[in-house]
SEPAKOL-76574 format. One record per residue: z, y, x of N, C-alpha, C in turn; residue in one letter. Coordinates in steps of 0.2 Angstrom, whole numbers, padded with zeros to 4 digits, always signed. Layout:
BEGIN
ZYXZYXZYXA...
# end
This chain:
BEGIN
+0172+0030+0292+0172+0034+0298+0177+0039+0296X+0182+0040+0301+0187+0045+0301+0185+0051+0304X+0185+0057+0301+0184+0063+0304+0190+0067+0305X+0190+0072+0310+0195+0076+0312+0198+0080+0306X+0194+0082+0302+0196+0086+0296+0196+0081+0290X+0202+0079+0287+0203+0074+0282+0197+0075+0277X+0194+0069+0275+0189+0069+0269+0192+0071+0263X+0199+0070+0262+0202+0072+0256+0202+0080+0255X+0201+0083+0260+0200+0091+0260+0193+0093+0260X+0188+0089+0261+0181+0091+0261+0179+0092+0253X+0176+0097+0251+0175+0099+0245+0167+0098+0244X+0165+0094+0239+0158+0093+0237+0157+0096+0230X+0151+0100+0230+0149+0103+0224+0142+0101+0222X+0142+0097+0217+0135+0094+0214+0133+0098+0208X+0127+0101+0208+0125+0104+0202+0119+0101+0198X+0117+0103+0192+0111+0101+0189+0111+0094+0187X+0116+0091+0186+0117+0084+0183+0113+0079+0188X+0115+0080+0194+0113+0076+0200+0115+0069+0198X+0112+0064+0200+0113+0057+0198+0120+0054+0200X+0123+0050+0195+0129+0047+0197+0129+0043+0203X+0123+0041+0205+0123+0037+0211+0125+0041+0217X+0124+0047+0217+0126+0052+0222+0133+0052+0222X+0136+0053+0217+0144+0054+0216+0147+0047+0219X+0144+0042+0217+0147+0035+0219+0146+0034+0227X+0141+0037+0230+0140+0036+0237+0145+0040+0241X+0147+0046+0238+0152+0050+0241+0159+0047+0240X+0160+0044+0234+0167+0041+0233+0167+0034+0238X+0162+0031+0238+0162+0025+0243+0163+0026+0250X+0162+0032+0252+0163+0034+0259+0169+0038+0260X+0174+0038+0255+0180+0042+0256+0181+0049+0254X+0176+0052+0250+0176+0058+0248+0179+0059+0241X+0184+0063+0240+0188+0063+0234+0187+0069+0230X+0186+0075+0233+0186+0081+0229+0178+0083+0228X+0176+0080+0222+0169+0080+0220+0169+0084+0213X+0165+0090+0213+0164+0093+0207+0157+0092+0205X+0156+0089+0199+0149+0087+0197+0148+0091+0190X+0143+0096+0191+0142+0100+0185+0135+0098+0182X+0134+0098+0176+0127+0097+0173+0122+0103+0173X+0125+0109+0174+0120+0115+0174+0119+0117+0181X+0114+0122+0181+0113+0126+0187+0118+0132+0187X+0118+0135+0193+0122+0141+0194+0118+0147+0196X+0119+0153+0193+0116+0159+0195+0118+0160+0202X+0115+0165+0206+0117+0167+0212+0124+0170+0212X+0126+0174+0208+0133+0177+0207+0138+0171+0206X+0136+0167+0201+0141+0161+0200+0142+0157+0206X+0137+0156+0210+0137+0151+0216+0141+0155+0221X+0140+0161+0222+0144+0165+0227+0151+0165+0225X+0153+0165+0219+0160+0165+0217+0163+0158+0218X+0159+0153+0219+0162+0146+0220+0161+0143+0226X+0157+0146+0231+0155+0143+0237+0160+0143+0243X+0164+0148+0242+0168+0149+0248+0172+0143+0252X+0174+0139+0247+0178+0133+0250+0174+0126+0250X+0167+0127+0248+0163+0121+0248+0160+0119+0254X+0161+0112+0256+0158+0110+0262+0151+0107+0262X+0150+0104+0256+0144+0100+0254+0141+0102+0248X+0135+0105+0247+0132+0107+0241+0126+0103+0239X+0126+0101+0233+0120+0097+0231+0117+0101+0225X+0110+0102+0225+0107+0106+0220+0100+0102+0218X+0097+0104+0213+0090+0102+0212+0086+0108+0212X+0081+0109+0207+0076+0115+0208+0078+0121+0205X+0083+0122+0201+0085+0128+0197+0090+0132+0201X+0094+0129+0205+0099+0133+0208+0096+0136+0215X+0097+0142+0216+0094+0146+0222+0099+0147+0227X+0098+0144+0233+0103+0145+0238+0100+0151+0243X+0102+0157+0241+0100+0163+0245+0104+0165+0251X+0101+0170+0255+0105+0172+0260+0112+0175+0258X+0112+0178+0252+0119+0180+0250+0124+0174+0248X+0121+0169+0246+0125+0163+0244+0128+0160+0251X+0123+0160+0256+0125+0157+0262+0130+0161+0266X+0129+0168+0265+0134+0172+0269+0141+0171+0266X+0142+0169+0259+0148+0168+0256+0151+0161+0257X+0147+0157+0260+0149+0150+0261+0152+0149+0268X+0158+0151+0269+0161+0151+0275+0162+0144+0278X+0163+0139+0274+0164+0132+0276+0159+0127+0275X+0153+0130+0273+0147+0125+0271+0144+0122+0277X+0144+0115+0277+0141+0111+0282+0134+0109+0281X+0132+0108+0275+0126+0105+0273+0124+0106+0266X+0118+0107+0264+0115+0107+0257+0110+0102+0256X+0111+0098+0251+0106+0093+0249+0102+0095+0243X+0096+0095+0244+0091+0096+0238+0089+0090+0235X+0092+0088+0230+0090+0082+0226+0084+0082+0223X+0078+0083+0227+0072+0084+0224+0067+0084+0230X+0061+0085+0229+0056+0086+0234+0056+0093+0237X+0055+0098+0233+0054+0105+0236+0061+0108+0239X+0060+0112+0243+0066+0116+0246+0064+0124+0246X+0059+0126+0242+0058+0133+0242+0063+0137+0238X+0068+0133+0235+0074+0137+0232+0080+0138+0236X+0079+0136+0243+0084+0138+0248+0081+0142+0253X+0084+0147+0255+0082+0152+0261+0083+0148+0267X+0078+0144+0269+0079+0140+0275+0080+0144+0281X+0077+0150+0282+0078+0154+0288+0085+0156+0288X+0088+0158+0283+0095+0160+0283+0100+0154+0285X+0098+0148+0282+0102+0142+0284+0101+0140+0291X+0095+0141+0294+0094+0140+0301+0099+0145+0305X+0099+0151+0304+0103+0156+0307+0110+0155+0307X+0112+0151+0302+0120+0150+0301+0121+0143+0302X+0117+0139+0305+0118+0132+0307+0120+0127+0301X+0117+0129+0295+0118+0125+0289+0113+0120+0289X+0114+0113+0288+0109+0108+0288+0107+0107+0281X+0100+0107+0280+0097+0106+0274+0093+0099+0274X+0095+0095+0268+0091+0089+0267+0088+0089+0261X+0082+0085+0260+0079+0084+0253+0077+0077+0253X+0073+0076+0247+0071+0069+0246+0063+0069+0245X+0060+0069+0251+0052+0070+0251+0048+0065+0248X+0051+0059+0247+0047+0053+0245+0050+0050+0239X+0056+0051+0237+0059+0047+0232+0056+0047+0225X+0053+0053+0223+0050+0053+0216+0043+0054+0216X+0039+0053+0222+0032+0054+0222+0029+0049+0217X+0031+0043+0216+0028+0039+0212+0028+0041+0204X+0034+0044+0203+0035+0046+0196+0030+0052+0194X+0029+0057+0199+0025+0062+0198+0018+0060+0197X+0016+0055+0202+0009+0053+0203+0007+0049+0196X+0011+0045+0194+0010+0041+0188+0009+0046+0182X+0013+0051+0181+0012+0056+0176+0006+0060+0176X+0003+0061+0182-0003+0065+0183-0009+0061+0181X-0009+0054+0183-0014+0050+0180-0014+0049+0173X-0008+0048+0170-0007+0047+0163-0010+0054+0159X-0008+0060+0162-0010+0066+0159-0018+0066+0159X-0021+0064+0165-0028+0064+0166-0032+0060+0161X-0029+0054+0159-0032+0050+0154-0031+0053+0147X-0025+0055+0146-0024+0058+0139-0029+0064+0138X-0030+0068+0143-0034+0074+0142-0041+0073+0142X-0044+0068+0146-0051+0067+0146-0053+0063+0140X-0048+0060+0137-0050+0057+0130-0048+0062+0124X-0045+0068+0126-0044+0073+0121-0038+0070+0116X-0034+0066+0119-0028+0064+0114-0024+0069+0111X-0022+0074+0115-0017+0079+0112-0020+0082+0105X-0027+0083+0105-0030+0086+0099-0030+0081+0094X-0031+0075+0095-0031+0069+0090-0024+0068+0088X-0020+0068+0092-0013+0067+0090-0010+0072+0085X-0012+0079+0087-0010+0084+0083-0013+0084+0076X-0020+0082+0075-0023+0081+0069-0020+0075+0065X-0018+0070+0068-0015+0064+0065-0008+0066+0062X-0004+0070+0066+0003+0072+0063+0002+0077+0058X-0004+0081+0057-0005+0085+0052-0008+0082+0046X-0010+0075+0046-0012+0072+0041-0020+0071+0041X-0023+0072+0046-0031+0072+0046-0033+0067+0051X-0037+0062+0048-0040+0057+0052-0047+0059+0055X-0048+0059+0061-0054+0061+0065-0056+0056+0070X-0059+0051+0068-0061+0046+0073-0068+0048+0076X-0068+0051+0082-0074+0054+0085-0074+0053+0092X-0080+0051+0095-0080+0050+0102-0083+0056+0106X-0085+0061+0103-0088+0067+0106-0083+0070+0111X-0085+0072+0117-0081+0075+0122-0075+0071+0124X-0076+0064+0123-0071+0059+0126-0074+0055+0131X-0071+0055+0137-0074+0051+0142-0069+0046+0146X-0072+0042+0150-0068+0038+0155-0067+0042+0161X-0061+0040+0164-0060+0042+0171-0065+0039+0176X-0067+0033+0175-0071+0030+0180-0077+0034+0181X-0079+0035+0188-0085+0038+0190-0084+0046+0190X-0078+0048+0188-0077+0056+0188-0074+0057+0195X-0074+0064+0196-0071+0066+0202-0064+0070+0201X-0059+0067+0205-0052+0070+0205-0052+0074+0211X-0050+0081+0210-0049+0086+0215-0042+0087+0216X-0039+0085+0222-0032+0085+0223-0031+0091+0228X-0028+0096+0226-0026+0102+0230-0019+0102+0233X-0019+0101+0239-0013+0099+0242-0012+0092+0244X-0013+0089+0250-0014+0082+0251-0007+0080+0255X-0002+0081+0251+0005+0079+0254+0007+0072+0251X+0014+0071+0251+0016+0065+0249+0014+0063+0242X+0014+0068+0237+0012+0067+0230+0004+0067+0230X+0001+0072+0232-0006+0072+0232-0010+0066+0234X-0007+0064+0240-0011+0058+0243-0009+0052+0239X-0004+0051+0235-0003+0045+0231-0007+0046+0225X-0008+0052+0222-0012+0053+0216-0019+0051+0218X-0021+0052+0225-0028+0051+0227-0029+0043+0227X-0024+0039+0229-0024+0032+0230-0025+0029+0222X-0021+0032+0218-0021+0029+0211-0027+0031+0208X-0030+0037+0209-0036+0039+0205-0042+0035+0208X-0042+0033+0214-0047+0029+0217-0047+0022+0214X-0041+0020+0213-0040+0013+0211-0043+0012+0203X-0043+0018+0200-0046+0018+0193-0054+0019+0193X-0057+0019+0199-0064+0020+0200-0066+0027+0200X-0061+0032+0202-0063+0039+0203-0065+0041+0210X-0069+0046+0210-0071+0048+0217-0065+0054+0218X-0063+0054+0225-0058+0059+0226-0060+0064+0232X-0059+0070+0230-0060+0075+0235-0053+0079+0235X-0051+0081+0241-0045+0085+0242-0046+0091+0246X-0042+0096+0245-0042+0102+0249-0034+0103+0252X-0034+0104+0258-0027+0106+0261-0029+0111+0267X-0024+0115+0268-0025+0121+0273-0025+0118+0280X-0023+0112+0281-0023+0109+0288-0027+0102+0287X-0030+0100+0293-0034+0094+0293-0030+0088+0291X-0031+0084+0287-0028+0078+0285-0032+0072+0286X-0029+0066+0287-0032+0060+0288-0033+0057+0281X-0039+0056+0278-0040+0054+0271-0037+0046+0270X-0035+0045+0264-0033+0038+0263-0039+0035+0258X-0040+0029+0259-0045+0026+0256-0052+0030+0257X-0056+0031+0252-0062+0034+0253-0062+0042+0251X-0056+0045+0251-0056+0052+0249-0059+0056+0254X-0062+0062+0252-0065+0066+0257-0062+0073+0256X-0061+0076+0262-0058+0083+0262-0063+0088+0261X-0062+0092+0257-0066+0098+0255-0065+0103+0261X-0071+0107+0262-0070+0112+0267-0067+0118+0265X-0067+0119+0258-0063+0125+0255-0061+0124+0248X-0056+0128+0245-0054+0127+0238-0060+0128+0234X-0065+0133+0235-0070+0134+0231-0075+0128+0231X-0076+0124+0236-0080+0118+0237-0077+0113+0232X-0070+0112+0232-0067+0107+0228-0068+0109+0220X-0066+0115+0219-0067+0117+0212-0073+0116+0209X-0079+0117+0213-0085+0117+0210-0088+0110+0208X-0084+0105+0211-0087+0098+0209-0081+0093+0206X-0075+0096+0205-0070+0092+0202-0070+0092+0195X-0070+0086+0192-0069+0085+0184-0062+0086+0182X-0057+0084+0187-0050+0085+0185-0047+0088+0192X-0043+0093+0191-0040+0097+0197-0033+0096+0196X-0030+0093+0201-0023+0092+0201-0019+0095+0207X-0015+0100+0205-0012+0104+0210-0005+0101+0213X-0005+0101+0220+0001+0098+0223+0003+0102+0229X+0003+0109+0228+0005+0114+0234+0012+0116+0233X+0015+0118+0239+0022+0121+0238+0021+0128+0235X+0027+0131+0233+0027+0137+0230+0029+0142+0235X+0024+0145+0239+0025+0149+0244+0020+0155+0243X+0021+0161+0247+0017+0167+0246+0010+0166+0246X+0007+0161+0250+0000+0160+0251-0003+0156+0245X+0002+0153+0241-0001+0149+0235+0001+0153+0228X+0004+0158+0228+0006+0162+0222-0001+0164+0218X-0001+0162+0212-0007+0163+0208-0014+0161+0211X-0014+0155+0215-0020+0153+0218-0025+0151+0212X-0022+0149+0206-0026+0147+0201-0026+0154+0196X-0032+0157+0197-0032+0164+0193-0039+0165+0190X-0040+0171+0188-0047+0172+0185-0053+0170+0190X-0052+0172+0196-0057+0171+0201-0058+0164+0203X-0053+0160+0204-0054+0153+0206-0056+0149+0200X-0053+0151+0194-0055+0147+0188-0063+0148+0187X-0066+0154+0189-0073+0155+0188-0077+0150+0192X-0074+0148+0198-0077+0143+0202-0077+0136+0200X-0073+0135+0195-0072+0128+0192-0079+0125+0189X-0080+0119+0190-0085+0115+0186-0084+0116+0178X-0089+0118+0175-0088+0119+0167-0085+0113+0164X-0080+0114+0160-0076+0109+0156-0071+0105+0160X-0070+0107+0166-0065+0104+0170-0058+0104+0167X-0054+0099+0169-0047+0099+0167-0042+0101+0173X-0037+0105+0171-0032+0107+0176-0025+0104+0175X-0022+0101+0180-0016+0098+0180-0011+0102+0185X-0006+0105+0183-0001+0108+0188+0006+0105+0187X+0007+0100+0192+0014+0098+0192+0017+0099+0198X+0015+0105+0201+0018+0107+0208+0023+0113+0207X+0021+0119+0207+0026+0125+0206+0023+0130+0201X+0027+0133+0197+0025+0137+0191+0021+0143+0194X+0023+0146+0200+0020+0152+0202+0013+0151+0205X+0011+0145+0205+0004+0143+0208-0001+0145+0203X+0000+0145+0196-0005+0146+0191-0004+0152+0187X-0009+0156+0186-0008+0162+0181-0010+0159+0174X-0005+0157+0170-0006+0154+0164-0010+0158+0159X-0010+0165+0159-0014+0169+0155-0021+0168+0157X-0023+0167+0163-0030+0166+0165-0032+0159+0163X-0027+0154+0163-0029+0147+0161-0030+0147+0154X-0026+0151+0150-0027+0151+0142-0034+0154+0141X-0036+0159+0144-0043+0162+0143-0048+0157+0145X-0047+0153+0150-0052+0148+0152-0053+0143+0147X-0047+0141+0144-0047+0136+0139-0050+0138+0133X-0049+0145+0131-0052+0148+0125-0060+0148+0125X-0062+0149+0131-0070+0150+0132-0073+0143+0133X-0069+0138+0135-0072+0131+0136-0073+0130+0143X-0072+0135+0148-0073+0134+0155-0068+0129+0157X-0062+0128+0154-0058+0122+0155-0058+0118+0149X-0058+0112+0149-0058+0108+0143-0051+0105+0141X-0047+0106+0146-0040+0104+0145-0035+0105+0150X-0029+0105+0149-0024+0107+0154-0017+0103+0153X-0014+0101+0158-0007+0098+0158-0003+0102+0163X+0002+0105+0160+0007+0110+0164+0014+0107+0163X+0017+0106+0169+0024+0104+0169+0029+0109+0172X+0026+0114+0175+0030+0119+0179+0028+0126+0177X+0033+0131+0177+0031+0137+0174+0034+0143+0178X+0031+0149+0178+0034+0154+0182+0041+0156+0180X+0043+0156+0174+0050+0157+0171+0052+0151+0167X+0057+0147+0169+0059+0141+0166+0066+0142+0163X+0068+0140+0157+0075+0141+0155+0080+0137+0159X+0086+0140+0159+0091+0137+0164+0094+0131+0161X+0094+0130+0155+0097+0124+0152+0093+0121+0146X+0095+0115+0144+0091+0111+0139+0093+0115+0132X+0088+0115+0128+0090+0118+0121+0088+0125+0121X+0087+0128+0127+0085+0136+0127+0078+0137+0124X+0077+0143+0122+0071+0145+0120+0066+0145+0125X+0059+0143+0124+0054+0143+0129+0048+0146+0126X+0044+0149+0130+0037+0152+0127+0033+0152+0133X+0026+0151+0132+0021+0152+0137+0014+0153+0134X+0009+0155+0138+0003+0157+0135-0001+0151+0132X+0001+0145+0134-0003+0139+0132-0001+0136+0126X+0005+0138+0123+0007+0135+0117+0002+0135+0111X+0002+0130+0107-0002+0129+0101-0010+0129+0103X-0011+0127+0109-0018+0127+0111-0020+0119+0111X-0026+0118+0108-0029+0111+0108-0030+0108+0115X-0029+0102+0116-0030+0098+0122-0026+0101+0128X-0020+0103+0126-0015+0105+0131-0009+0101+0131X-0007+0098+0137+0000+0095+0137+0005+0099+0141X+0010+0101+0137+0016+0105+0140+0022+0100+0141X+0025+0100+0147+0031+0096+0148+0036+0100+0151X+0042+0099+0150+0048+0103+0153+0050+0101+0160X+0046+0102+0165+0047+0101+0172+0050+0094+0173X+0047+0089+0171+0049+0082+0171+0045+0077+0175X+0041+0080+0179+0036+0076+0183+0040+0071+0187X+0046+0073+0190+0049+0068+0194+0055+0065+0191X+0056+0066+0184+0062+0065+0180+0061+0058+0177X+0062+0053+0181+0063+0046+0178+0069+0043+0181X+0072+0039+0177+0079+0036+0179+0078+0033+0186X+0072+0029+0187+0072+0026+0194+0071+0032+0200X+0068+0037+0198+0067+0042+0203+0074+0046+0205X+0078+0047+0199+0084+0050+0200+0089+0046+0204X+0089+0039+0203+0093+0035+0206+0091+0035+0214X+0085+0034+0215+0082+0034+0222+0084+0041+0226X+0083+0047+0222+0085+0053+0225+0092+0054+0227X+0096+0051+0222+0104+0052+0222+0106+0048+0228X+0103+0042+0229+0105+0038+0235+0103+0041+0242X+0096+0043+0242+0093+0045+0248+0097+0052+0250X+0098+0057+0246+0100+0063+0249+0108+0062+0250X+0112+0059+0246+0119+0058+0247+0120+0054+0254X+0116+0049+0255+0117+0045+0261+0116+0050+0267X+0111+0054+0267+0109+0059+0273+0115+0064+0274X+0118+0066+0268+0123+0071+0269+0129+0067+0272X+0131+0061+0269+0137+0058+0272+0136+0056+0280X+0129+0054+0281+0128+0052+0288+0129+0058+0293X+0127+0064+0291+0128+0070+0295+0135+0072+0295X+0139+0072+0290+0146+0075+0290+0150+0070+0293X+0149+0063+0293+0153+0058+0296+0151+0057+0304X+0145+0058+0305+0143+0056+0312+0138+0061+0316X+0136+0066+0312+0132+0071+0316+0124+0070+0316X+0122+0064+0313+0115+0062+0312+0112+0067+0308X+0106+0070+0310+0102+0075+0306+0095+0072+0304X+0094+0066+0304+0088+0063+0302+0086+0066+0295X+0080+0069+0295+0078+0071+0288+0079+0079+0287X+0083+0082+0292+0085+0089+0291+0079+0094+0292X+0079+0099+0288+0074+0104+0288+0076+0110+0291X+0082+0111+0294+0084+0117+0297+0087+0115+0304X+0091+0110+0305+0093+0109+0312+0089+0103+0315X+0087+0103+0321+0083+0098+0324+0086+0091+0322X+0081+0086+0321+0083+0079+0319+0085+0075+0325X+0091+0072+0324+0094+0069+0330+0097+0062+0327X+0095+0057+0329+0099+0050+0327+0102+0048+0333X+0109+0046+0332+0113+0044+0338+0118+0039+0336X+0120+0035+0341+0125+0029+0340+0132+0032+0340X+0136+0029+0337+0143+0031+0337+0147+0028+0343X+0150+0032+0347+0154+0029+0352+0161+0028+0351X+0164+0023+0352+0171+0022+0351+0176+0025+0357X+0182+0027+0355+0187+0030+0359+0184+0037+0362X+0181+0041+0358+0178+0047+0361+0180+0053+0356X+0179+0059+0358+0179+0064+0353+0171+0066+0353X+0169+0068+0346+0162+0070+0346+0162+0077+0343X+0158+0081+0347+0158+0088+0345+0150+0090+0344X+0149+0094+0339+0142+0096+0337+0142+0103+0338X+0136+0105+0342+0135+0112+0344+0128+0114+0342X+0128+0119+0337+0121+0121+0335+0121+0128+0338X+0115+0129+0341+0114+0136+0345+0107+0138+0345X+0106+0145+0347+0100+0147+0347+0096+0144+0353X+0090+0143+0352+0086+0139+0357+0084+0144+0362X+0088+0146+0367+0087+0150+0372+0089+0147+0379X+0086+0149+0384+0087+0145+0391+0095+0146+0393X+0097+0140+0396+0104+0140+0399+0109+0138+0395X+0108+0136+0388+0114+0134+0384+0117+0128+0386X+0113+0123+0387+0116+0116+0389+0119+0117+0396X+0116+0120+0400+0120+0121+0407+0126+0125+0406X+0127+0130+0402+0133+0133+0400+0138+0129+0397X+0136+0124+0393+0141+0120+0390+0144+0115+0395X+0139+0112+0399+0141+0108+0404+0146+0111+0409X+0144+0117+0411+0149+0121+0416+0155+0122+0413X+0156+0124+0406+0162+0126+0403+0166+0119+0403X+0163+0114+0401+0167+0107+0401+0170+0105+0408X+0165+0106+0413+0167+0104+0419+0172+0108+0422X+0172+0115+0421+0177+0119+0423+0184+0117+0420X+0184+0114+0415+0191+0112+0412+0192+0105+0412X+0188+0102+0417+0189+0095+0419+0189+0090+0412X+0184+0092+0408+0183+0087+0402+0177+0083+0404X+0178+0076+0403+0173+0071+0405+0168+0070+0399X+0162+0071+0401+0157+0069+0395+0154+0062+0396X+0155+0058+0390+0153+0051+0390+0147+0050+0387X+0144+0055+0383+0138+0055+0380+0135+0061+0378X+0129+0063+0379+0126+0069+0377+0119+0069+0374X+0118+0072+0369+0111+0071+0365+0109+0079+0364X+0103+0080+0365+0100+0087+0364+0093+0086+0360X+0092+0091+0356+0086+0091+0352+0085+0099+0351X+0079+0101+0352+0077+0108+0350+0071+0108+0345X+0071+0114+0341+0066+0115+0337+0065+0122+0335X+0059+0125+0337+0058+0132+0336+0064+0136+0339X+0068+0139+0334+0073+0144+0337+0080+0141+0337X+0080+0134+0336+0087+0131+0335+0087+0125+0340X+0093+0125+0343+0095+0119+0347+0101+0115+0344X+0101+0109+0345+0107+0105+0343+0109+0100+0348X+0116+0100+0350+0119+0096+0355+0124+0092+0352X+0124+0086+0353+0130+0081+0351+0133+0079+0358X+0140+0080+0358+0144+0078+0364+0149+0073+0362X+0149+0068+0366+0154+0063+0366+0159+0064+0372X+0165+0066+0371+0169+0068+0377+0175+0063+0377X+0179+0063+0383+0184+0059+0384+0190+0060+0379X+0193+0055+0376+0198+0056+0371+0204+0060+0374X+0205+0061+0380+0211+0065+0383+0209+0072+0382X+0203+0074+0381+0202+0081+0380+0205+0084+0374X+0207+0091+0375+0211+0094+0370+0206+0097+0365X+0209+0098+0359+0205+0101+0353+0203+0108+0355X+0205+0111+0360+0203+0118+0363+0196+0118+0365X+0193+0112+0366+0186+0112+0368+0182+0115+0363X+0183+0115+0357+0179+0118+0352+0179+0126+0353X+0185+0128+0355+0186+0135+0356+0182+0137+0362X+0182+0133+0367+0178+0134+0373+0171+0135+0372X+0168+0130+0368+0161+0130+0367+0159+0136+0362X+0163+0138+0358+0161+0144+0354+0160+0150+0358X+0162+0150+0364+0161+0156+0369+0155+0156+0372X+0151+0150+0372+0145+0149+0375+0140+0154+0372X+0136+0158+0376+0131+0162+0373+0126+0159+0369X+0124+0161+0363+0119+0158+0359+0122+0153+0354X+0129+0152+0354+0132+0148+0349+0131+0150+0342X+0129+0146+0338+0129+0147+0330+0135+0144+0327X+0136+0138+0328+0142+0134+0325+0144+0128+0329X+0150+0127+0330+0153+0122+0333+0158+0118+0329X+0158+0111+0329+0162+0107+0324+0164+0101+0328X+0171+0100+0328+0174+0094+0331+0174+0089+0326X+0170+0084+0327+0169+0079+0321+0174+0074+0321X+0176+0071+0326+0182+0066+0326+0184+0065+0333X
# end
């Protein structure tokens, strides 16, 4: 696809060692200026580099704040090569007409498998036995070691990952109860709990799969841990801010919890090899992993292909399927036309004003697509090839306009 702005001048910045599959996808589609870094960037570092970037790719450690977006004068889209997007100021992106994509399904299997693996290891008390063996002590003992079969898996957050954990747990003979803030259709024989307290009171294993937002901050704390079934196991592969690790440590010390697996932390090192500490180190029957829930080679390939293809589709054709900021719009490519993208505030009269402006200048519309969502509207216009490039300037004058782009 040939765009009005040469692809050789479009700058792609990929951070945090995003899969080579993503780089190849961009190259296969004619993008040449690709910077591929292994590390995350701080806010100030990103501000200093973002001015001429058209496409930004990140994972979970780089934060795209309002300050970053203000400095990103040419930014068209951000790809979050992961499930979560709470590292991006979506509100600011909406106000600036920047399209945000993520990969909501590509690594769900990787996380769900690790949750089940951790559940098996912890309920059999393998971390303790492994530690003793490495220290030279043989301790063959069945006390406090159990099977998953017949136990209750409590899933907190019944989204893409939580629901897959539910299916896998049930296939192992577990009962599944889940809690979510909205009513969800259960899969299999899972049952939705009426409250978090209800779930915590009956779950043998508690697996957290909530987003890292204000309402979930420290939801696992002294108070909620006191609601847990005695000897329960806690698994948090969601967001570090969700659990108070000091409170978890104390619950493990008293036996209120019999084990824990933690993959995410309130403060995580920015690079491999950096020092790390948390309240659960050196505790028995605790599995600590360095935010690798979705880090399998298969998942990274899938994510690289998924997000990069969404970014390419948007930049090349205006398709926004999967967008979290601009309304989702899938549309065909029309030959022998100019295509114009218009992002605007969702206020009355914008489409009428666009049509009036084009009609006033005798510009023929061959195709028109509109989608609105909350405070944002998105119009794609296919206009006659005879139309001047000045049409973008005309549409910028329409009240409520956020961003106009002449695509091809």
